C-alpha positions as CSV (number, residue, x, y, z in Angstrom):
1,X,112.8,92.8,84.7
2,X,116.2,90.7,83.7
3,X,116.8,87.5,81.2
4,X,116.8,85.4,84.4
5,X,113.3,86.2,85.6
6,X,111.8,86.4,81.9
7,X,113.0,82.8,81.9
8,X,111.4,82.3,85.8
9,X,107.7,83.6,84.3
10,X,107.8,81.3,81.3
11,X,109.0,78.2,83.3
12,X,106.3,78.8,85.9
13,X,103.8,79.6,83.3
14,X,104.2,77.5,80.4
15,X,101.1,75.1,80.9
16,X,99.2,78.6,81.0
17,X,101.0,79.5,77.7
18,X,100.4,75.9,75.8
19,X,97.0,76.1,76.7
20,X,96.3,79.6,75.8
21,X,98.5,78.8,72.3
22,X,96.3,75.6,71.7
23,X,92.7,77.6,72.6
24,X,93.9,80.1,69.9
25,X,94.7,77.6,67.6
26,X,91.2,75.8,67.9
27,X,89.1,78.5,67.9
28,X,91.2,80.0,64.4
29,X,90.4,76.3,63.3
30,X,86.6,76.4,64.1
31,X,86.2,80.3,62.5
32,X,87.7,79.0,59.5
33,X,85.6,76.2,59.3
34,X,82.4,78.1,59.9
35,X,83.7,81.2,57.3
36,X,81.7,81.1,54.0
37,X,83.8,79.9,50.9
38,X,84.7,83.4,48.7
39,X,86.2,83.7,45.6
40,X,88.0,86.6,44.6
41,X,88.8,88.0,40.9
42,X,91.0,91.3,39.8
43,X,91.3,93.0,36.7
44,X,93.0,96.7,36.5
45,X,92.3,100.0,34.4
46,X,95.0,102.5,33.1
47,X,94.1,105.9,33.6
48,X,95.4,108.4,30.6
49,X,94.2,111.5,28.8
50,X,93.7,111.4,24.9
51,X,94.9,114.1,21.9
52,X,98.4,114.7,24.1
53,X,100.9,114.6,21.2
54,X,103.6,117.3,22.8
55,X,105.6,115.9,25.6
56,X,104.3,119.3,27.3
57,X,100.8,118.0,26.6
58,X,101.9,114.5,27.6
59,X,103.0,116.2,31.0
60,X,100.0,117.8,31.6
61,X,98.4,114.9,30.9
62,X,100.0,113.3,33.4
63,X,99.4,115.2,35.9
64,X,95.5,115.6,35.0
65,X,95.5,111.9,35.4
66,X,97.4,111.5,38.7
67,X,94.8,114.3,40.0
68,X,92.1,112.0,39.2
69,X,92.7,108.6,39.8
70,X,91.4,109.0,43.1
71,X,88.2,110.1,42.4
72,X,87.5,107.7,40.3
73,X,88.4,105.0,42.7
74,X,85.7,106.5,45.2
75,X,82.8,107.1,41.9
76,X,83.6,102.8,42.0
77,X,81.4,102.2,45.0
78,X,78.5,104.5,43.6
79,X,75.0,103.7,42.6
80,X,76.2,104.9,39.1
81,X,78.8,102.5,38.9
82,X,77.2,99.6,40.5
83,X,73.3,100.0,39.4
84,X,74.4,99.0,35.8
85,X,76.5,95.9,37.0
86,X,73.4,94.7,39.1
87,X,71.1,94.8,36.0
88,X,73.2,93.3,33.7
89,X,74.2,90.5,35.8
90,X,71.0,90.0,37.6
91,X,72.4,90.1,40.8
92,X,69.5,90.9,42.6
93,X,71.0,93.1,45.6
94,X,71.2,96.4,46.2
95,X,73.9,99.1,45.2
96,X,75.5,98.9,48.9
97,X,75.1,95.1,49.3
98,X,77.3,95.1,46.2
99,X,79.8,97.9,47.2
100,X,80.5,95.4,50.3
101,X,81.9,92.7,47.7
102,X,84.4,95.5,46.0
103,X,87.7,96.7,46.7
104,X,89.0,99.2,44.6
105,X,92.4,101.0,45.2
106,X,95.5,102.3,43.5
107,X,99.0,102.5,44.2
108,X,100.4,106.1,45.0
109,X,102.0,108.2,42.3
110,X,100.5,105.7,39.7
111,X,97.0,106.0,37.3
112,X,96.3,102.1,37.8
113,X,93.3,101.5,39.3
114,X,92.6,97.9,40.9
115,X,89.7,96.0,41.4
116,X,88.8,93.4,43.1
117,X,85.7,91.5,43.3
118,X,84.5,88.8,46.2
119,X,81.8,86.4,46.0
120,X,81.0,83.0,46.6
121,X,80.9,81.3,43.1
122,X,84.3,81.8,41.3
123,X,82.6,82.8,38.0
124,X,80.6,85.1,39.0
125,X,83.3,87.2,41.0
126,X,85.3,87.4,37.8
127,X,81.7,88.5,35.9
128,X,81.5,91.3,38.8
129,X,85.3,92.3,38.4
130,X,84.9,92.8,34.8
131,X,81.3,94.4,34.6
132,X,82.6,96.9,37.4
133,X,85.4,98.0,35.1
134,X,83.0,98.1,32.3
135,X,80.6,100.2,34.2
136,X,83.3,102.6,35.6
137,X,84.8,103.2,32.1
138,X,81.2,104.5,31.0
139,X,81.0,106.6,34.2
140,X,84.0,108.0,33.9
141,X,83.4,109.2,30.3
142,X,80.0,110.5,31.2
143,X,81.6,112.8,34.0
144,X,84.3,114.0,32.3
145,X,82.5,114.4,28.9
146,X,83.0,118.9,28.3
147,X,79.4,120.6,28.1
148,X,80.2,121.6,24.7
149,X,79.9,118.0,23.0
150,X,83.7,117.5,22.3
151,X,85.0,114.0,23.2
152,X,86.2,113.5,26.9
153,X,89.9,113.9,27.4
154,X,90.0,111.0,30.1
155,X,90.1,107.5,29.0
156,X,90.2,104.7,31.2
157,X,91.8,101.5,29.3
158,X,91.5,97.7,30.4
159,X,95.1,96.2,31.5
160,X,93.7,92.9,32.0
161,X,90.7,91.1,32.5
162,X,89.7,89.4,35.0
163,X,89.5,85.3,34.7
164,X,87.9,82.8,37.2
165,X,89.8,81.9,40.0
166,X,90.5,78.4,40.6
167,X,91.5,78.6,44.3
168,X,89.1,79.9,47.0
169,X,90.8,83.3,48.8
170,X,89.3,82.8,52.0
171,X,88.9,80.9,54.3
172,X,92.9,80.5,54.3
173,X,93.2,77.7,56.9
174,X,96.9,78.1,57.0
175,X,97.1,81.5,57.6
176,X,94.0,81.3,59.9
177,X,95.8,78.7,62.2
178,X,98.9,80.4,62.2
179,X,97.8,83.6,63.5
180,X,95.4,81.5,65.9
181,X,98.3,80.3,67.2
182,X,100.6,83.8,67.4
183,X,97.4,85.3,69.1
184,X,97.1,82.6,71.9
185,X,100.7,82.9,72.3
186,X,100.8,86.4,72.9
187,X,98.0,86.1,75.2
188,X,99.4,83.4,77.2
189,X,102.8,85.2,77.8
190,X,100.4,88.4,78.8
191,X,98.8,86.1,80.9
192,X,102.1,84.9,82.4
193,X,103.4,88.4,83.0
194,X,100.1,89.9,84.7
195,X,100.0,86.5,86.9
196,X,103.9,87.0,87.8
197,X,103.3,90.6,88.5
198,X,100.3,90.2,90.7
199,X,102.1,87.2,92.6
200,X,102.8,88.3,96.0
201,X,103.9,85.1,97.3
202,X,107.3,84.2,98.6
203,X,108.2,81.5,96.0
204,X,112.3,81.5,95.7
205,X,115.1,82.9,97.9
206,X,115.4,85.9,95.9
207,X,111.9,87.0,97.0
208,X,112.9,86.0,100.7
209,X,116.1,88.6,100.2
210,X,113.5,91.5,98.9
211,X,111.5,91.2,101.8
212,X,114.3,91.4,104.6
213,X,118.1,91.0,105.6
214,X,117.1,88.2,108.1
215,X,119.8,85.2,107.9
216,X,118.3,82.4,105.9
217,X,119.0,79.5,108.3
218,X,117.9,76.9,106.4
219,X,116.0,75.5,103.5
220,X,113.4,72.9,104.2
221,X,112.5,70.9,100.7
222,X,109.2,68.9,100.3
223,X,109.3,65.0,100.5
224,X,107.8,63.1,97.8
225,X,108.6,59.4,98.2
226,X,108.9,57.2,101.6
227,X,105.8,56.9,102.5
228,X,104.2,53.7,104.6
229,X,100.6,53.2,104.8
230,X,99.1,55.9,107.4
231,X,102.5,57.4,107.9
232,X,104.0,60.6,106.7
233,X,107.3,60.7,105.3
234,X,110.3,60.2,106.9
235,X,112.3,63.2,107.6
236,X,115.4,62.3,109.9
237,X,117.0,59.4,107.9
238,X,119.5,60.3,105.4
239,X,119.3,63.8,103.5
240,X,116.1,64.7,105.9
241,X,118.0,65.0,108.5
242,X,120.7,67.4,107.1
243,X,118.6,70.3,106.6
244,X,117.7,69.9,110.5
245,X,121.7,69.7,111.1
246,X,121.9,72.4,109.5
247,X,119.5,74.5,111.1
248,X,120.9,73.3,114.4
249,X,124.3,74.3,113.4
250,X,123.4,77.8,112.2
251,X,121.3,78.6,115.3
252,X,124.1,77.9,117.8
253,X,126.1,80.5,115.7
254,X,123.0,83.2,115.3
255,X,123.0,83.0,119.4
256,X,126.6,83.2,120.1
257,X,126.2,86.9,120.9
258,X,123.1,86.4,123.2
259,X,121.9,83.6,124.9
260,X,119.5,80.9,123.3
261,X,117.8,78.8,126.1
262,X,114.4,79.3,124.6
263,X,113.3,79.9,120.9
264,X,109.7,80.7,119.9
265,X,109.1,79.0,116.4
266,X,106.3,80.5,114.4
267,X,105.3,81.9,111.0
268,X,103.5,84.9,109.5
269,X,100.3,82.6,109.0
270,X,98.6,79.5,109.3
271,X,99.7,77.0,107.1
272,X,103.9,77.7,106.2
273,X,104.6,74.3,108.4
274,X,106.1,75.7,111.7
275,X,104.8,73.3,113.8
276,X,106.6,70.8,111.9
277,X,109.7,72.4,111.8
278,X,109.4,72.8,115.9
279,X,109.3,69.2,116.4
280,X,111.8,68.1,113.8
281,X,114.1,71.1,115.0
282,X,113.6,69.8,119.1
283,X,114.2,66.2,117.9
284,X,117.6,67.3,115.9
285,X,119.0,68.8,119.1
286,X,118.1,66.3,120.9
287,X,120.0,63.9,118.7
288,X,123.1,65.9,119.6
289,X,123.2,64.9,123.4
290,X,121.5,68.2,124.6
291,X,118.2,68.0,126.8
292,X,115.0,69.4,125.1
293,X,111.5,70.1,125.4
294,X,109.1,71.0,123.0
295,X,106.0,73.3,124.6
296,X,103.1,73.6,122.3
297,X,102.3,76.9,123.4
298,X,99.4,77.2,120.1
299,X,96.6,77.0,122.8
300,X,94.6,77.4,119.8
301,X,95.3,75.0,117.0
302,X,97.7,72.6,119.1
303,X,98.7,69.7,116.9
304,X,101.9,68.2,119.0
305,X,99.7,65.8,120.7
306,X,97.7,64.4,117.8
307,X,100.7,64.7,115.6
308,X,103.1,62.5,118.2
309,X,100.5,60.3,120.0
310,X,101.3,61.7,123.3
311,X,98.8,62.4,125.9
312,X,96.3,65.7,125.0
313,X,94.4,66.3,128.4
314,X,97.3,67.6,130.8
315,X,100.2,69.6,129.7
316,X,100.8,73.4,129.4
317,X,97.3,74.8,130.6
318,X,97.0,72.8,133.2
319,X,100.4,73.5,134.4
320,X,99.1,77.5,134.5
321,X,96.0,77.0,136.2
322,X,97.6,74.6,138.9
323,X,95.4,71.2,138.0
324,X,98.8,69.1,137.3
325,X,102.4,69.6,138.1
326,X,105.2,70.3,135.5
327,X,106.8,66.9,136.5
328,X,103.5,64.9,135.9
329,X,102.6,66.7,132.6
330,X,105.7,65.8,130.8
331,X,105.9,63.4,128.6
332,X,109.1,61.7,126.7
333,X,109.2,60.7,123.3
334,X,112.0,58.9,121.2
335,X,114.9,57.1,122.7
336,X,116.9,60.3,122.5
337,X,114.6,61.3,125.7
338,X,113.1,64.6,124.0
339,X,110.6,66.0,126.4
340,X,107.1,67.5,125.5
341,X,104.8,69.4,127.2
342,X,101.6,69.4,125.2
343,X,98.8,72.5,125.2
344,X,96.5,70.8,127.6
345,X,92.8,71.6,127.6
346,X,91.8,74.8,125.2
347,X,90.8,77.9,127.5
348,X,89.0,80.6,126.4
349,X,92.0,83.0,126.9
350,X,95.1,82.0,125.4
351,X,96.9,85.7,125.5
352,X,96.2,86.0,129.2
353,X,97.7,83.0,130.1
354,X,100.7,83.0,127.8
355,X,101.6,86.6,129.0
356,X,101.0,85.7,132.8
357,X,103.5,85.7,135.5
358,X,102.8,81.9,135.9
359,X,103.8,81.3,132.0
360,X,107.0,83.3,132.9
361,X,107.9,81.4,135.9
362,X,107.1,78.0,134.3
363,X,109.8,78.7,131.7
364,X,112.5,79.6,134.2
365,X,111.5,76.3,135.9
366,X,112.1,74.5,132.4
367,X,115.5,76.5,131.8
368,X,116.7,75.0,135.5
369,X,116.3,71.6,133.9
370,X,116.9,71.6,130.2
371,X,119.3,72.8,127.9
372,X,116.9,74.0,125.2
373,X,113.6,75.1,125.3
374,X,111.6,74.9,121.9
375,X,107.9,76.4,121.9
376,X,105.8,76.1,119.1
377,X,103.7,79.5,118.8
378,X,100.1,80.4,117.0
379,X,101.4,82.1,114.0
380,X,101.8,86.2,114.1
381,X,99.3,87.9,112.3
382,X,96.1,86.1,113.0
383,X,96.7,86.7,117.0
384,X,99.0,88.5,119.4
385,X,100.4,85.1,121.2
386,X,103.5,84.9,119.5
387,X,104.5,88.7,120.3
388,X,103.4,87.9,124.0
389,X,105.8,85.0,124.3
390,X,108.8,86.4,123.0
391,X,108.9,88.6,126.2
392,X,109.5,85.5,127.9
393,X,111.8,84.0,125.6
394,X,115.0,84.4,124.0
395,X,114.7,84.4,120.6
396,X,112.5,84.0,117.3
397,X,112.2,81.4,114.4
398,X,110.9,82.6,112.0
399,X,109.5,79.6,109.5
400,X,108.1,81.4,106.0
401,X,106.3,78.4,104.0
402,X,107.0,78.7,100.0
403,X,104.0,79.8,98.2
404,X,102.0,80.2,101.5
405,X,102.5,83.4,102.4
406,X,102.4,86.9,101.2
407,X,105.4,89.2,101.1
408,X,103.2,92.0,102.7
409,X,102.2,89.4,105.2
410,X,106.0,88.3,106.0
411,X,107.1,92.2,105.8
412,X,103.8,92.9,108.3
413,X,105.1,89.8,110.8
414,X,108.7,91.2,110.8
415,X,107.6,94.4,111.7
416,X,105.4,92.8,114.2
417,X,108.3,91.2,115.9
418,X,110.5,94.2,115.9
419,X,108.0,96.2,117.3
420,X,108.0,94.1,120.5
421,X,111.7,94.3,120.1
422,X,111.8,90.5,119.6
423,X,115.1,88.5,118.9
424,X,114.8,87.4,115.8
425,X,117.5,84.6,115.0
426,X,116.9,84.3,111.2
427,X,113.9,82.4,108.9
428,X,113.6,78.7,107.6
429,X,112.4,78.9,104.2
430,X,109.9,75.9,104.6
431,X,108.4,73.3,101.7
432,X,110.5,74.1,98.9
433,X,109.7,72.2,95.7
434,X,111.9,69.8,94.6
435,X,111.3,69.8,91.1
436,X,109.8,72.8,88.9
437,X,110.6,76.7,88.3
438,X,110.9,77.4,91.9
439,X,112.7,74.6,93.2
440,X,116.6,75.0,94.6
441,X,118.7,72.5,94.0
442,X,120.6,73.9,96.6
443,X,118.9,72.8,99.1
444,X,119.2,68.8,99.0
445,X,117.3,67.9,102.1
446,X,113.7,66.6,102.1
447,X,110.9,67.1,104.6
448,X,107.1,67.1,104.3
449,X,103.7,66.3,105.6
450,X,100.3,65.3,104.8
451,X,99.6,69.2,106.3
452,X,101.9,71.7,106.7
453,X,101.2,72.1,110.3
454,X,100.9,67.8,110.8
455,X,104.0,66.4,112.3
456,X,105.0,63.0,110.8
457,X,106.3,60.7,113.3
458,X,110.0,60.9,114.2
459,X,112.1,58.8,112.3
460,X,115.1,57.4,115.0
461,X,117.1,55.6,112.4
462,X,119.5,56.6,110.3
463,X,118.8,54.2,107.4
464,X,115.4,56.2,106.6
465,X,113.2,53.5,108.0
466,X,110.2,54.2,110.7
467,X,109.7,52.8,114.1
468,X,106.9,53.6,116.8
469,X,108.2,56.5,118.9
470,X,108.1,55.5,122.4
471,X,106.2,58.0,124.5
472,X,106.2,57.7,128.7
473,X,105.8,60.3,131.4
474,X,107.8,61.0,134.5
475,X,110.4,62.8,136.6
476,X,113.4,64.6,135.0
477,X,115.2,61.9,136.5
478,X,114.1,59.3,133.9
479,X,115.4,61.5,130.7
480,X,118.3,59.7,129.1
481,X,120.5,61.5,127.0
């Protein structure tokens, strides 16, 4: 994970990190408020040996004291030392309870014993520390007294006496808040990294490059402004048109070695915006002066008729079953002469109809009448319709919805198309955020819709304004190009 990816993780999850940091700070503050106030007093003792007159005796005494000092530390928590303290101060607790208030330690290679006493009363904490020191001196003298009645060779001398503390030792609000913030930040960063590792959705162009070597023909950004009441954003005015002009141009170069008369527009899964891309691609090609027809071959969840306002009662299925002629089923939308063939009534056997000989003959007839056929098909993974259509068409355009499809699903969809030997022209990354960590500043074109598979009204004006689409039905001779 390089520095750029680390920064990307922070940008994507800064809200999560901030929330967890604040939560950690708040929890630390609450814990600090709920923690009882306590005071800590300390005293220290020096361990030495008596009757050391020569340097050799002093050396032996020092070694003896160093060997014994840790034992004296351990003795401090025993009832032998603590029970006299309880009796003297009338503490009304067990030696075990008092031991929990005492902390005794010694630094390595020293003979100084530090005794700390913690209590809710400042004065009592000092009294306990001094009483424990005095009791330890007495206990050590008794334990180290020789059996022959001679004085003990060990002496514990007070270095200082515990004084009444003026400020509580806990809670330490500043330290608690700082630790809470630190732990919250650590938890937030850990959660952000885990989220990044587990998130396998296609978010950026680099994610797309990791999964496929197919050419990226265009990047379509989301549109965030330019709405009219009851209308979706304009997509073919201003910068919105440039993305599809780029797509149109790149498709011409992608199909230079193979004919590109019919294009299946599909996606790995639902909700990636393939229907919207199909319509706007067809409109853009028509604005370039070619005869274009958009065929709604999504016979499960069609959207072209509902989104454009054309008649959906007749269309592809009625032509295939012979209840209407092709000429009577085609409708024209906009002054650029874009022809539309709606899905018609939904059949019980979509895959069989799309893979039938009648469908192949229909596409052959359309190729005689139009320069380009754009086919809006169902997504690849849920059903086999798109794979079936590739047998009767020249090429496939794969739409990849940003944050709408996982890397695994995209790879699986490409494998499915390769399995049926489809001519994949390339991919279109759709719904790229205009702002945020996943935004790509290289794509300045805007595009969007209420629903990614709902097609917004086409705007035929270069100034970005709206005007109603002109729908008509009739013979091919009525097409104005």
